[in-house]
C-alpha positions as CSV (number, residue, x, y, z in Angstrom):
1,M,22.2,-33.2,-3.1
2,T,25.4,-31.9,-1.6
3,I,26.3,-28.3,-2.6
4,T,30.0,-27.7,-3.1
5,G,32.5,-25.5,-4.9
6,K,31.3,-22.7,-7.1
7,W,27.6,-23.3,-6.5
8,R,28.0,-23.2,-2.7
9,C,29.8,-19.9,-3.0
10,I,26.9,-18.5,-5.0
11,L,24.4,-19.8,-2.5
12,L,26.3,-18.2,0.4
13,L,26.5,-14.9,-1.4
14,L,22.7,-15.1,-1.9
15,L,22.3,-15.8,1.8
16,V,24.2,-12.6,2.7
17,V,22.2,-10.6,0.2
18,S,18.8,-11.9,1.2
19,Y,19.0,-12.2,4.9
20,G,22.6,-12.0,6.0
21,C,21.8,-9.3,8.6
22,G,18.4,-10.7,9.6
23,A,15.0,-9.6,8.4
24,A,15.7,-5.9,8.6
25,Q,12.6,-3.7,8.4
26,P,12.3,0.1,7.9
27,L,12.6,2.0,11.1
28,K,9.5,3.7,12.2
29,P,9.5,7.3,13.4
30,P,7.4,8.1,16.4
31,L,3.9,7.1,15.5
32,V,2.3,10.4,16.5
33,K,3.2,13.5,18.4
34,P,3.5,12.9,22.1
35,P,0.0,13.1,23.7
36,V,-0.6,16.2,25.8
37,P,-2.5,15.8,29.1
38,L,-5.9,17.5,29.1
39,Q,-6.7,20.1,31.8
40,E,-9.9,20.6,33.7
41,G,-12.0,23.1,31.9
42,R,-10.7,21.9,28.6
43,K,-13.6,22.1,26.1
44,V,-14.5,18.6,24.9
45,E,-17.0,17.5,22.3
46,S,-19.8,16.3,24.5
47,V,-23.4,17.3,24.8
48,T,-24.5,14.8,27.4
49,A,-21.7,14.5,30.0
50,T,-22.2,16.4,33.3
51,A,-19.4,18.5,34.8
52,A,-18.6,15.7,37.3
53,E,-18.5,13.1,34.5
54,R,-16.1,15.3,32.4
55,K,-13.9,15.8,35.4
56,E,-13.7,12.1,36.1
57,A,-13.1,11.3,32.4
58,L,-10.2,13.8,32.2
59,K,-8.7,12.3,35.4
60,Q,-8.8,8.8,34.0
61,F,-7.6,10.0,30.6
62,N,-4.5,11.7,32.0
63,E,-3.7,8.6,34.1
64,G,-3.9,6.5,31.0
65,L,-1.4,8.7,29.2
66,V,1.0,8.3,32.1
67,R,0.7,4.5,31.9
68,M,0.7,4.0,28.1
69,N,4.4,3.3,27.7
70,T,5.2,1.5,30.9
71,M,2.0,-0.2,31.9
72,P,-0.2,-0.5,28.7
73,E,-2.6,-3.0,30.3
74,E,-3.3,-0.5,33.1
75,A,-3.6,2.3,30.5
76,V,-6.4,0.3,28.8
77,K,-8.3,0.3,32.1
78,S,-7.8,4.0,32.6
79,F,-9.0,5.0,29.1
80,S,-11.9,2.6,29.4
81,L,-13.0,4.2,32.6
82,A,-12.7,7.6,31.0
83,L,-15.0,6.4,28.2
84,M,-17.5,5.0,30.8
85,S,-17.8,8.5,32.2
86,M,-17.9,10.2,28.8
87,P,-18.5,7.8,25.9
88,Y,-18.0,10.5,23.3
89,F,-14.4,11.3,24.0
90,P,-12.3,11.1,20.8
91,E,-9.0,11.7,22.4
92,A,-9.6,8.7,24.8
93,R,-10.7,6.5,21.9
94,Y,-7.6,7.4,19.9
95,N,-5.2,6.8,22.7
96,L,-6.9,3.6,23.7
97,G,-6.5,2.5,20.1
98,L,-2.8,3.3,20.3
99,T,-2.4,1.4,23.5
100,F,-4.1,-1.7,21.9
101,L,-1.6,-1.3,19.1
102,K,1.3,-1.4,21.5
103,L,-0.2,-4.6,22.9
104,N,-0.4,-6.0,19.3
105,D,-4.2,-6.2,19.5
106,T,-4.9,-4.8,16.1
107,E,-8.6,-5.8,16.1
108,N,-9.5,-3.6,19.1
109,A,-7.0,-1.0,17.9
110,R,-9.0,-0.7,14.7
111,R,-12.3,-0.4,16.5
112,E,-11.2,2.4,18.8
113,I,-9.3,4.4,16.0
114,F,-12.4,4.2,13.8
115,E,-14.5,5.5,16.7
116,S,-12.1,8.4,17.2
117,L,-12.6,9.4,13.6
118,K,-16.2,10.3,14.3
119,S,-14.9,13.5,15.8
120,T,-15.6,16.6,13.8
121,R,-11.9,17.6,14.1
122,Q,-9.9,16.1,11.3
123,I,-6.3,15.5,12.4
124,A,-3.5,13.3,11.1
125,G,-2.9,11.1,14.2
126,P,-5.8,8.7,13.8
127,Y,-4.9,8.1,10.1
128,E,-1.3,7.5,11.0
129,A,-2.5,5.0,13.7
130,L,-4.6,3.3,11.0
131,G,-1.6,3.1,8.7
132,A,0.4,1.4,11.5
133,I,-2.4,-1.1,12.1
134,Y,-2.6,-1.9,8.4
135,M,1.2,-2.3,8.2
136,A,1.1,-4.6,11.2
137,D,-1.5,-6.7,9.5
138,G,0.3,-6.8,6.2
139,E,-2.3,-4.6,4.4
140,T,0.2,-2.3,2.7
141,E,-2.2,-0.8,0.1
142,K,-4.6,0.3,2.9
143,A,-1.6,1.6,4.8
144,V,-0.6,3.7,1.9
145,E,-4.1,5.1,1.7
146,A,-4.2,5.9,5.4
147,Y,-0.8,7.5,5.6
148,G,-1.7,9.5,2.5
149,Y,-4.7,11.0,4.3
150,A,-2.4,11.8,7.3
151,A,0.1,13.5,5.0
152,A,-2.7,15.5,3.4
153,L,-3.8,16.8,6.8
154,E,-0.3,17.4,8.2
155,R,2.6,17.8,5.8
156,S,5.4,17.0,8.2
157,P,8.6,15.0,8.0
158,R,7.0,12.4,10.3
159,T,3.9,11.9,8.1
160,L,6.0,11.9,4.9
161,V,8.4,9.2,6.3
162,N,5.5,7.1,7.3
163,L,4.0,7.4,3.9
164,A,7.3,6.6,2.3
165,N,7.7,3.5,4.6
166,A,4.3,2.2,3.4
167,Y,5.2,2.7,-0.3
168,Q,8.5,0.9,0.4
169,A,6.7,-2.0,2.1
170,A,4.3,-2.2,-0.9
171,G,7.3,-2.4,-3.3
172,E,6.6,0.9,-4.9
173,L,10.2,2.1,-4.5
174,D,10.0,5.2,-6.8
175,S,7.0,6.6,-4.9
176,S,8.8,5.8,-1.7
177,L,11.9,7.7,-2.7
178,T,9.9,10.7,-3.8
179,Y,8.4,11.1,-0.3
180,Y,11.7,10.4,1.5
181,E,13.3,13.2,-0.5
182,E,10.4,15.6,0.3
183,A,10.8,14.7,4.0
184,E,14.6,15.2,3.8
185,S,14.1,18.7,2.4
186,E,12.3,19.6,5.7
187,D,14.3,17.5,8.1
188,P,17.8,16.5,6.8
189,E,18.9,15.2,10.2
190,N,16.1,12.6,10.5
191,P,17.9,9.2,11.3
192,Y,14.8,7.1,10.3
193,L,14.8,8.8,6.9
194,H,18.5,8.1,6.3
195,Y,18.2,4.5,7.5
196,N,15.1,3.7,5.4
197,M,16.6,5.4,2.3
198,G,19.7,3.2,2.8
199,M,17.5,0.1,2.8
200,L,15.6,1.4,-0.3
201,L,18.9,1.9,-2.1
202,L,20.0,-1.6,-1.2
203,E,16.7,-2.9,-2.7
204,K,17.5,-1.0,-5.8
205,G,21.0,-2.6,-6.0
206,K,22.8,0.6,-5.1
207,A,24.9,-0.6,-2.2
208,S,27.6,2.1,-2.4
209,E,25.0,4.9,-2.2
210,A,23.3,3.0,0.6
211,V,26.5,3.0,2.7
212,G,26.5,6.8,2.9
213,R,22.9,6.9,4.0
214,L,23.4,4.2,6.6
215,K,26.6,5.8,8.0
216,R,24.7,9.0,8.4
217,A,21.9,7.1,10.2
218,L,24.4,5.5,12.5
219,T,25.8,8.9,13.4
220,L,22.4,10.3,14.2
221,R,20.9,7.2,15.9
222,E,23.8,5.0,17.0
223,D,21.7,3.2,19.7
224,H,19.4,1.4,17.3
225,P,20.7,-2.2,16.8
226,E,19.4,-2.5,13.2
227,V,21.5,0.4,11.9
228,P,25.0,-1.2,12.2
229,L,23.7,-4.6,11.1
230,T,22.3,-3.1,7.9
231,L,25.4,-1.0,7.4
232,A,27.6,-4.1,7.6
233,K,25.4,-5.7,4.9
234,A,25.7,-2.7,2.7
235,L,29.5,-2.5,3.1
236,L,29.8,-6.2,2.2
237,L,27.7,-5.8,-0.9
238,S,29.7,-2.8,-2.0
239,G,32.9,-4.8,-1.8
240,D,34.3,-3.4,1.5
241,V,34.8,-6.7,3.2
242,H,37.1,-5.4,5.9
243,G,34.7,-2.5,6.6
244,A,31.9,-5.0,7.2
245,L,34.2,-7.1,9.4
246,E,35.0,-4.1,11.5
247,I,31.3,-3.3,12.0
248,Y,30.5,-6.9,13.0
249,T,33.4,-7.0,15.4
250,G,32.2,-3.8,17.0
251,I,28.7,-5.3,17.4
252,M,30.1,-8.4,19.1
253,K,31.9,-6.3,21.6
254,E,28.8,-4.1,22.3
255,D,26.3,-6.9,22.2
256,P,27.8,-10.4,22.3
257,G,24.3,-11.9,22.2
258,Q,23.7,-11.0,18.5
259,T,24.0,-14.6,17.4
260,L,23.5,-14.0,13.7
261,V,26.6,-11.9,13.6
262,Y,28.7,-15.0,14.3
263,R,27.2,-16.8,11.4
264,N,27.9,-13.8,9.1
265,M,31.5,-13.6,10.3
266,G,31.9,-17.2,9.5
267,I,30.6,-16.6,5.9
268,I,33.0,-13.7,5.5
269,Y,36.0,-15.6,6.7
270,E,35.1,-18.7,4.6
271,I,34.0,-17.1,1.3
272,Y,35.8,-13.8,1.1
273,L,38.9,-14.2,3.2
274,R,39.4,-18.0,2.9
275,D,40.4,-18.3,6.5
276,Y,38.7,-21.6,7.1
277,D,39.8,-22.1,10.7
278,K,38.3,-18.8,11.8
279,A,35.2,-19.6,9.7
280,V,34.8,-22.9,11.7
281,A,35.3,-21.0,15.0
282,Y,32.6,-18.5,14.2
283,Y,30.2,-21.1,12.9
284,T,30.7,-23.2,16.0
285,S,30.1,-20.1,18.2
286,Y,26.9,-19.5,16.3
287,L,25.7,-23.0,16.9
288,S,26.6,-22.9,20.6
289,M,24.7,-19.6,21.1
290,D,21.7,-20.2,18.9
291,G,21.3,-23.9,19.9
292,E,22.0,-27.0,17.9
293,G,18.4,-27.2,16.9
294,G,18.0,-23.5,16.0
295,E,16.9,-22.2,12.7
296,G,19.5,-22.8,10.1
297,A,21.6,-25.1,12.4
298,K,21.6,-27.9,9.9
299,E,23.0,-25.7,7.1
300,V,25.6,-24.3,9.4
301,R,26.8,-27.7,10.5
302,A,27.2,-28.6,6.9
303,W,29.2,-25.5,6.3
304,I,31.5,-26.4,9.2
305,D,32.2,-29.8,7.6
306,I,33.0,-28.1,4.2
307,A,35.2,-25.4,5.8
308,R,37.2,-28.1,7.8
309,A,37.7,-30.1,4.6
310,R,38.9,-26.9,2.8
311,A,41.2,-26.2,5.7
312,G,42.8,-29.6,5.4
313,K,43.4,-29.2,1.7
314,K,44.9,-25.8,2.3
315,R,47.4,-27.3,4.7
């Protein structure tokens, strides 16, 4: 069935509403506080390791911390060597779990984080890590529970935003908003908070309110690519077509490789501004960049045919 006229306009509007800016997700604040290297002489929870074993374990542990962000595979080796020297080393277990999480190995990440929880010291970090693992595996109810434990142990903007994120992912928007607001009372300049509240407001159909939040997030964290994309979506849904166009134009100048922007520009020019020639140009650019066989290419080729037909009638 060919979709034309009024029904195609409705379909295109739904495309913009549902995934016009890509599958945006809540931004995550730093998972945990930055790890601190351990010094020789640091008291560790071990009753069996010798002084030499503790010294070697601390050396390997600190090397693992240095490698975590840039060479995670090497960090895994370092933390594993630390645990060979001193098997009961909760900090090493915890950071090894985080490293596995960076490598998207949630099975091993779970194992190490659960092992780290055997420590007698109850801290928020391992529960936050578990929350992140559950989120990665789509287990949002478990993520809410884990982040809830973390927030109970450490009531900080970071733990509250993580808990709010989990509620948002679980579709419990009112609970999510409650924790975002609590986090905002302690850290009003948190860019993750403003971005995620903007997304939440979009989900609740409050596009105009979302715009304010997203503009604030852009001011505080202008280097994150998802922020301007979601702001453009919010502007479009709030009726500010030219504002959305300005954002998209800026994105294309800064990052010409953002292929979805060209498709969205085509939609704006065809549906909202009725400039069919420009719509065809942007749709064509999208196809040339994303590949003729890319996702959605068939639909965009059909849109080009319709826009060309409309351009002919307009002339």
